[in-house]
Biopython code that builds the backbone (N, CA, C, O; Angstrom):
import numpy as np
from Bio.PDB.StructureBuilder import StructureBuilder

atoms = [
    (1, "UNK", "N", (94.871, 88.400, 103.840)),
    (1, "UNK", "CA", (94.652, 90.023, 103.274)),
    (1, "UNK", "C", (94.713, 90.690, 104.407)),
    (1, "UNK", "O", (93.970, 90.458, 105.361)),
    (2, "UNK", "N", (95.987, 91.945, 104.377)),
    (2, "UNK", "CA", (95.051, 93.127, 105.444)),
    (2, "UNK", "C", (94.477, 94.136, 104.085)),
    (2, "UNK", "O", (94.800, 94.242, 102.902)),
    (3, "UNK", "N", (93.183, 94.959, 105.221)),
    (3, "UNK", "CA", (92.519, 96.043, 104.763)),
    (3, "UNK", "C", (93.095, 96.851, 105.325)),
    (3, "UNK", "O", (93.754, 96.667, 106.348)),
    (4, "UNK", "N", (92.898, 98.166, 104.586)),
    (4, "UNK", "CA", (93.453, 99.060, 104.911)),
    (4, "UNK", "C", (91.561, 100.199, 105.297)),
    (4, "UNK", "O", (90.975, 100.597, 104.290)),
    (5, "UNK", "N", (91.127, 100.426, 106.260)),
    (5, "UNK", "CA", (89.777, 101.316, 106.127)),
    (5, "UNK", "C", (89.959, 102.131, 107.450)),
    (5, "UNK", "O", (90.344, 101.905, 108.597)),
    (6, "UNK", "N", (89.278, 103.680, 106.386)),
    (6, "UNK", "CA", (89.974, 105.035, 106.130)),
    (6, "UNK", "C", (89.145, 105.633, 106.902)),
    (6, "UNK", "O", (88.620, 104.885, 107.727)),
    (7, "UNK", "N", (88.632, 107.422, 106.960)),
    (7, "UNK", "CA", (87.316, 107.505, 106.991)),
    (7, "UNK", "C", (86.133, 106.897, 108.117)),
    (7, "UNK", "O", (84.932, 106.757, 107.884)),
    (8, "UNK", "N", (86.659, 106.670, 109.050)),
    (8, "UNK", "CA", (85.549, 105.945, 109.857)),
    (8, "UNK", "C", (85.451, 106.943, 110.910)),
    (8, "UNK", "O", (86.466, 107.457, 111.380)),
    (9, "UNK", "N", (83.833, 107.358, 111.454)),
    (9, "UNK", "CA", (83.923, 108.012, 112.561)),
    (9, "UNK", "C", (84.695, 107.675, 113.879)),
    (9, "UNK", "O", (85.099, 106.714, 114.534)),
    (10, "UNK", "N", (84.654, 109.252, 113.874)),
    (10, "UNK", "CA", (85.957, 108.979, 115.532)),
    (10, "UNK", "C", (85.117, 108.072, 116.462)),
    (10, "UNK", "O", (85.755, 107.462, 117.320)),
    (11, "UNK", "N", (83.807, 107.899, 116.416)),
    (11, "UNK", "CA", (83.046, 107.587, 117.351)),
    (11, "UNK", "C", (82.974, 105.293, 116.791)),
    (11, "UNK", "O", (82.753, 104.413, 117.623)),
    (12, "UNK", "N", (83.107, 105.163, 116.019)),
    (12, "UNK", "CA", (83.277, 103.650, 115.741)),
    (12, "UNK", "C", (84.213, 102.571, 116.409)),
    (12, "UNK", "O", (85.393, 102.432, 116.085)),
    (13, "UNK", "N", (83.634, 101.890, 117.283)),
    (13, "UNK", "CA", (84.223, 101.066, 117.575)),
    (13, "UNK", "C", (84.955, 100.000, 116.769)),
    (13, "UNK", "O", (84.573, 99.682, 115.643)),
    (14, "UNK", "N", (86.197, 99.359, 117.468)),
    (14, "UNK", "CA", (86.816, 98.277, 116.712)),
    (14, "UNK", "C", (85.736, 96.842, 116.851)),
    (14, "UNK", "O", (86.107, 95.764, 116.387)),
    (15, "UNK", "N", (84.942, 96.932, 117.256)),
    (15, "UNK", "CA", (84.147, 95.135, 117.569)),
    (15, "UNK", "C", (83.007, 95.966, 116.580)),
    (15, "UNK", "O", (82.448, 95.189, 115.805)),
    (16, "UNK", "N", (82.621, 97.189, 116.476)),
    (16, "UNK", "CA", (81.569, 97.737, 114.951)),
    (16, "UNK", "C", (82.548, 97.709, 113.443)),
    (16, "UNK", "O", (82.076, 97.786, 112.308)),
    (17, "UNK", "N", (83.901, 97.588, 113.769)),
    (17, "UNK", "CA", (84.233, 97.578, 112.487)),
    (17, "UNK", "C", (84.028, 95.419, 111.959)),
    (17, "UNK", "O", (83.702, 94.822, 110.933)),
    (18, "UNK", "N", (84.579, 94.877, 113.795)),
    (18, "UNK", "CA", (85.020, 93.840, 113.262)),
    (18, "UNK", "C", (82.926, 92.832, 112.223)),
    (18, "UNK", "O", (82.690, 92.044, 111.307)),
    (19, "UNK", "N", (82.334, 93.424, 112.966)),
    (19, "UNK", "CA", (81.075, 93.194, 112.784)),
    (19, "UNK", "C", (80.545, 93.703, 111.260)),
    (19, "UNK", "O", (79.989, 93.066, 110.366)),
    (20, "UNK", "N", (80.801, 94.589, 111.312)),
    (20, "UNK", "CA", (81.019, 95.096, 109.364)),
    (20, "UNK", "C", (81.415, 94.013, 108.359)),
    (20, "UNK", "O", (80.933, 93.235, 107.535)),
    (21, "UNK", "N", (83.081, 94.583, 109.139)),
    (21, "UNK", "CA", (83.436, 92.839, 107.663)),
    (21, "UNK", "C", (83.058, 91.466, 107.927)),
    (21, "UNK", "O", (83.236, 90.729, 106.957)),
    (22, "UNK", "N", (82.610, 90.940, 108.912)),
    (22, "UNK", "CA", (82.267, 89.599, 109.068)),
    (22, "UNK", "C", (80.954, 88.980, 108.719)),
    (22, "UNK", "O", (80.444, 87.861, 108.775)),
    (23, "UNK", "N", (80.614, 90.221, 108.325)),
    (23, "UNK", "CA", (78.987, 89.958, 107.037)),
    (23, "UNK", "C", (79.890, 89.695, 106.083)),
    (23, "UNK", "O", (79.538, 89.261, 104.986)),
    (24, "UNK", "N", (80.860, 89.875, 106.323)),
    (24, "UNK", "CA", (81.072, 89.189, 104.153)),
    (24, "UNK", "C", (82.995, 88.232, 104.668)),
    (24, "UNK", "O", (84.010, 88.427, 103.998)),
    (25, "UNK", "N", (82.970, 87.679, 105.420)),
    (25, "UNK", "CA", (84.226, 86.250, 106.389)),
    (25, "UNK", "C", (84.596, 86.569, 106.960)),
    (25, "UNK", "O", (84.238, 87.653, 107.422)),
    (26, "UNK", "N", (85.563, 85.940, 107.384)),
    (26, "UNK", "CA", (86.356, 85.362, 108.623)),
    (26, "UNK", "C", (87.072, 86.649, 109.369)),
    (26, "UNK", "O", (87.998, 87.165, 108.743)),
    (27, "UNK", "N", (86.796, 87.098, 110.394)),
    (27, "UNK", "CA", (87.725, 87.954, 110.055)),
    (27, "UNK", "C", (88.682, 87.878, 111.314)),
    (27, "UNK", "O", (88.158, 87.612, 112.395)),
    (28, "UNK", "N", (90.427, 88.153, 111.233)),
    (28, "UNK", "CA", (90.986, 87.581, 112.500)),
    (28, "UNK", "C", (91.379, 88.334, 113.377)),
    (28, "UNK", "O", (91.337, 88.271, 114.606)),
    (29, "UNK", "N", (91.909, 89.319, 112.423)),
    (29, "UNK", "CA", (92.460, 90.776, 113.567)),
    (29, "UNK", "C", (91.456, 91.779, 113.134)),
    (29, "UNK", "O", (90.886, 91.692, 112.046)),
    (30, "UNK", "N", (91.235, 92.757, 114.011)),
    (30, "UNK", "CA", (90.552, 94.111, 113.962)),
    (30, "UNK", "C", (91.276, 95.722, 114.386)),
    (30, "UNK", "O", (90.833, 96.211, 115.425)),
    (31, "UNK", "N", (91.644, 96.002, 114.126)),
    (31, "UNK", "CA", (92.163, 97.488, 115.166)),
    (31, "UNK", "C", (92.315, 98.084, 114.378)),
    (31, "UNK", "O", (92.752, 97.888, 113.244)),
    (32, "UNK", "N", (91.760, 99.386, 115.184)),
    (32, "UNK", "CA", (91.245, 100.674, 115.236)),
    (32, "UNK", "C", (92.888, 101.959, 115.063)),
    (32, "UNK", "O", (91.893, 102.539, 115.498)),
    (33, "UNK", "N", (93.618, 102.469, 114.971)),
    (33, "UNK", "CA", (94.160, 103.057, 115.066)),
    (33, "UNK", "C", (93.791, 104.590, 115.977)),
    (33, "UNK", "O", (92.795, 105.305, 115.861)),
    (34, "UNK", "N", (94.831, 104.738, 116.773)),
    (34, "UNK", "CA", (94.242, 105.491, 118.593)),
    (34, "UNK", "C", (95.304, 106.570, 118.469)),
    (34, "UNK", "O", (96.489, 106.474, 118.148)),
    (35, "UNK", "N", (94.599, 107.582, 118.794)),
    (35, "UNK", "CA", (95.930, 108.730, 119.103)),
    (35, "UNK", "C", (96.243, 108.237, 119.820)),
    (35, "UNK", "O", (95.555, 107.290, 120.201)),
    (36, "UNK", "N", (97.542, 108.556, 120.514)),
    (36, "UNK", "CA", (98.205, 108.061, 121.870)),
    (36, "UNK", "C", (97.757, 108.448, 122.900)),
    (36, "UNK", "O", (97.352, 107.828, 123.883)),
    (37, "UNK", "N", (97.868, 110.173, 122.544)),
    (37, "UNK", "CA", (97.626, 111.676, 123.913)),
    (37, "UNK", "C", (96.311, 111.256, 124.663)),
    (37, "UNK", "O", (96.163, 110.766, 125.783)),
    (38, "UNK", "N", (95.295, 111.645, 123.576)),
    (38, "UNK", "CA", (93.912, 110.811, 123.433)),
    (38, "UNK", "C", (93.713, 109.827, 123.915)),
    (38, "UNK", "O", (93.374, 109.801, 125.098)),
    (39, "UNK", "N", (93.847, 108.689, 123.194)),
    (39, "UNK", "CA", (93.202, 107.414, 123.436)),
    (39, "UNK", "C", (91.809, 107.213, 122.283)),
    (39, "UNK", "O", (91.155, 106.174, 122.188)),
    (40, "UNK", "N", (91.596, 108.363, 121.549)),
    (40, "UNK", "CA", (90.672, 108.364, 120.807)),
    (40, "UNK", "C", (91.577, 107.927, 119.014)),
    (40, "UNK", "O", (92.699, 107.880, 118.510)),
    (41, "UNK", "N", (89.955, 107.678, 118.637)),
    (41, "UNK", "CA", (90.596, 107.150, 117.387)),
    (41, "UNK", "C", (90.794, 107.775, 116.827)),
    (41, "UNK", "O", (90.210, 108.847, 116.991)),
    (42, "UNK", "N", (91.788, 107.653, 115.678)),
    (42, "UNK", "CA", (91.984, 108.861, 114.765)),
    (42, "UNK", "C", (91.387, 108.500, 113.547)),
    (42, "UNK", "O", (91.623, 109.466, 112.821)),
    (43, "UNK", "N", (90.784, 107.715, 112.932)),
    (43, "UNK", "CA", (89.696, 107.353, 111.905)),
    (43, "UNK", "C", (89.885, 106.328, 110.832)),
    (43, "UNK", "O", (89.195, 106.220, 109.818)),
    (44, "UNK", "N", (91.020, 105.504, 111.219)),
    (44, "UNK", "CA", (91.264, 104.579, 110.499)),
    (44, "UNK", "C", (91.566, 103.728, 111.384)),
    (44, "UNK", "O", (91.616, 103.872, 112.605)),
    (45, "UNK", "N", (91.857, 102.443, 110.478)),
    (45, "UNK", "CA", (91.849, 101.051, 111.232)),
    (45, "UNK", "C", (92.312, 99.911, 109.803)),
    (45, "UNK", "O", (92.209, 100.169, 108.604)),
    (46, "UNK", "N", (92.830, 98.626, 110.452)),
    (46, "UNK", "CA", (93.185, 97.621, 109.675)),
    (46, "UNK", "C", (92.329, 96.428, 110.422)),
    (46, "UNK", "O", (91.890, 96.095, 111.523)),
    (47, "UNK", "N", (92.421, 95.919, 108.699)),
    (47, "UNK", "CA", (90.977, 94.804, 108.950)),
    (47, "UNK", "C", (91.860, 93.809, 108.468)),
    (47, "UNK", "O", (92.448, 94.152, 107.443)),
    (48, "UNK", "N", (92.236, 92.252, 109.057)),
    (48, "UNK", "CA", (92.981, 91.450, 108.602)),
    (48, "UNK", "C", (91.749, 90.122, 108.011)),
    (48, "UNK", "O", (90.898, 89.723, 108.805)),
    (49, "UNK", "N", (91.799, 89.699, 106.927)),
    (49, "UNK", "CA", (90.818, 88.454, 106.446)),
    (49, "UNK", "C", (91.610, 87.522, 105.877)),
    (49, "UNK", "O", (92.052, 87.882, 104.786)),
    (50, "UNK", "N", (92.100, 85.937, 106.406)),
    (50, "UNK", "CA", (92.584, 85.091, 105.822)),
    (50, "UNK", "C", (92.541, 84.444, 104.277)),
    (50, "UNK", "O", (93.472, 84.053, 103.574)),
    (51, "UNK", "N", (90.762, 84.491, 103.962)),
    (51, "UNK", "CA", (91.282, 84.192, 102.650)),
    (51, "UNK", "C", (90.601, 85.057, 101.964)),
    (51, "UNK", "O", (89.525, 85.630, 102.140)),
    (52, "UNK", "N", (91.529, 85.065, 101.016)),
    (52, "UNK", "CA", (91.508, 86.497, 99.906)),
    (52, "UNK", "C", (89.812, 86.597, 99.210)),
    (52, "UNK", "O", (89.337, 87.638, 98.757)),
    (53, "UNK", "N", (89.209, 85.479, 99.255)),
    (53, "UNK", "CA", (87.472, 85.743, 97.976)),
    (53, "UNK", "C", (87.194, 86.713, 98.821)),
    (53, "UNK", "O", (87.008, 87.887, 98.503)),
    (54, "UNK", "N", (87.151, 86.182, 100.103)),
    (54, "UNK", "CA", (86.451, 87.381, 101.135)),
    (54, "UNK", "C", (86.750, 88.916, 101.362)),
    (54, "UNK", "O", (86.074, 89.942, 101.446)),
    (55, "UNK", "N", (87.999, 88.600, 101.418)),
    (55, "UNK", "CA", (88.659, 90.125, 101.715)),
    (55, "UNK", "C", (87.878, 91.180, 100.251)),
    (55, "UNK", "O", (87.072, 92.108, 100.176)),
    (56, "UNK", "N", (88.779, 90.270, 99.186)),
    (56, "UNK", "CA", (88.220, 90.970, 97.825)),
    (56, "UNK", "C", (86.402, 91.277, 97.867)),
    (56, "UNK", "O", (85.972, 91.975, 96.949)),
    (57, "UNK", "N", (85.695, 90.914, 98.599)),
    (57, "UNK", "CA", (84.614, 90.846, 98.082)),
    (57, "UNK", "C", (83.804, 91.692, 99.527)),
    (57, "UNK", "O", (82.705, 92.212, 99.336)),
    (58, "UNK", "N", (84.340, 91.745, 100.671)),
    (58, "UNK", "CA", (84.404, 93.235, 101.458)),
    (58, "UNK", "C", (84.747, 94.204, 101.140)),
    (58, "UNK", "O", (84.213, 95.288, 101.377)),
    (59, "UNK", "N", (85.822, 93.965, 100.470)),
    (59, "UNK", "CA", (86.521, 95.337, 99.716)),
    (59, "UNK", "C", (86.181, 95.479, 99.021)),
    (59, "UNK", "O", (86.520, 96.636, 98.773)),
    (60, "UNK", "N", (85.546, 95.112, 98.181)),
    (60, "UNK", "CA", (84.364, 95.395, 97.089)),
    (60, "UNK", "C", (83.439, 95.634, 97.344)),
    (60, "UNK", "O", (83.131, 96.464, 96.488)),
    (61, "UNK", "N", (82.411, 95.483, 98.148)),
    (61, "UNK", "CA", (80.918, 95.608, 98.417)),
    (61, "UNK", "C", (81.071, 97.003, 99.886)),
    (61, "UNK", "O", (79.961, 97.364, 100.279)),
    (62, "UNK", "N", (81.984, 97.529, 100.430)),
    (62, "UNK", "CA", (82.278, 98.159, 101.616)),
    (62, "UNK", "C", (82.732, 99.512, 101.298)),
    (62, "UNK", "O", (82.211, 100.467, 101.873)),
    (63, "UNK", "N", (83.731, 99.690, 100.363)),
    (63, "UNK", "CA", (84.071, 100.562, 99.967)),
    (63, "UNK", "C", (83.296, 101.333, 99.444)),
    (63, "UNK", "O", (82.696, 100.993, 98.424)),
    (64, "UNK", "N", (83.066, 102.922, 100.182)),
    (64, "UNK", "CA", (82.174, 104.096, 99.867)),
    (64, "UNK", "C", (81.215, 103.944, 100.075)),
    (64, "UNK", "O", (80.467, 104.861, 99.736)),
    (65, "UNK", "N", (80.581, 102.722, 100.754)),
    (65, "UNK", "CA", (79.826, 102.675, 101.719)),
    (65, "UNK", "C", (79.599, 103.524, 103.116)),
    (65, "UNK", "O", (80.516, 104.003, 103.782)),
    (66, "UNK", "N", (78.259, 103.609, 103.411)),
    (66, "UNK", "CA", (77.998, 105.128, 105.107)),
    (66, "UNK", "C", (78.553, 104.181, 106.007)),
    (66, "UNK", "O", (78.497, 102.969, 105.801)),
    (67, "UNK", "N", (79.184, 104.796, 107.181)),
    (67, "UNK", "CA", (78.854, 103.847, 108.156)),
    (67, "UNK", "C", (79.371, 104.975, 109.179)),
    (67, "UNK", "O", (80.479, 105.501, 109.271)),
    (68, "UNK", "N", (77.871, 105.217, 110.113)),
    (68, "UNK", "CA", (77.986, 106.071, 111.252)),
    (68, "UNK", "C", (78.109, 107.546, 110.382)),
    (68, "UNK", "O", (79.059, 108.216, 110.788)),
    (69, "UNK", "N", (77.152, 108.333, 109.002)),
    (69, "UNK", "CA", (77.596, 108.795, 108.414)),
    (69, "UNK", "C", (78.878, 109.502, 107.689)),
    (69, "UNK", "O", (79.106, 110.687, 107.448)),
    (70, "UNK", "N", (79.699, 108.198, 107.408)),
    (70, "UNK", "CA", (80.659, 108.688, 107.027)),
    (70, "UNK", "C", (81.288, 107.949, 105.924)),
    (70, "UNK", "O", (82.216, 107.199, 106.225)),
    (71, "UNK", "N", (80.907, 108.048, 104.614)),
    (71, "UNK", "CA", (81.347, 107.299, 103.812)),
    (71, "UNK", "C", (82.611, 106.378, 103.805)),
    (71, "UNK", "O", (83.524, 106.948, 103.207)),
    (72, "UNK", "N", (82.857, 105.526, 104.127)),
    (72, "UNK", "CA", (83.997, 104.851, 104.206)),
    (72, "UNK", "C", (85.064, 104.231, 103.247)),
    (72, "UNK", "O", (84.671, 103.706, 102.205)),
    (73, "UNK", "N", (86.383, 104.268, 103.548)),
    (73, "UNK", "CA", (86.915, 103.813, 101.815)),
    (73, "UNK", "C", (88.132, 102.531, 102.153)),
    (73, "UNK", "O", (89.195, 102.764, 102.728)),
    (74, "UNK", "N", (87.833, 101.583, 101.809)),
    (74, "UNK", "CA", (88.450, 100.073, 102.102)),
    (74, "UNK", "C", (89.712, 100.027, 100.681)),
    (74, "UNK", "O", (89.346, 99.892, 99.514)),
    (75, "UNK", "N", (91.382, 100.186, 101.147)),
    (75, "UNK", "CA", (91.662, 99.256, 99.972)),
    (75, "UNK", "C", (92.328, 98.153, 101.129)),
    (75, "UNK", "O", (91.964, 97.980, 102.292)),
    (76, "UNK", "N", (93.676, 97.330, 100.203)),
    (76, "UNK", "CA", (94.357, 96.475, 100.572)),
    (76, "UNK", "C", (95.486, 97.902, 101.063)),
    (76, "UNK", "O", (95.609, 99.062, 100.669)),
    (77, "UNK", "N", (96.340, 96.824, 102.393)),
    (77, "UNK", "CA", (97.285, 97.395, 102.987)),
    (77, "UNK", "C", (98.522, 97.134, 102.759)),
    (77, "UNK", "O", (99.014, 96.007, 102.824)),
    (78, "UNK", "N", (99.117, 98.167, 102.472)),
    (78, "UNK", "CA", (100.476, 98.294, 101.668)),
    (78, "UNK", "C", (101.746, 97.198, 102.653)),
    (78, "UNK", "O", (102.909, 97.098, 102.261)),
]
sb = StructureBuilder()
sb.init_structure("model")
sb.init_model(0)
sb.init_chain("A")
sb.init_seg("    ")
for serial, (resi, resn, name, xyz) in enumerate(atoms, 1):
    if name == "N":
        sb.init_residue(resn, " ", resi, " ")
    sb.init_atom(name, np.array(xyz, "f"), 0.0, 1.0, " ", f" {name:<3s}", serial, name[0])
structure = sb.get_structure()
């Protein structure tokens, strides 16, 4: 299941995002969306978790939690 993670701090790294979601299950892919001109984070990314139950657990537990002083939003990617 692919999850969209929004409102990330611009300083959050893919590794930090992977560690955050790995606490809830197996993460197969973790991608931050970067600005092409500056190569800096745009403040959102995607996390791919193969187990649907683990992904829903991560969504439920991480949605609207504080990460680097930002309240992140997690939802199923369309």
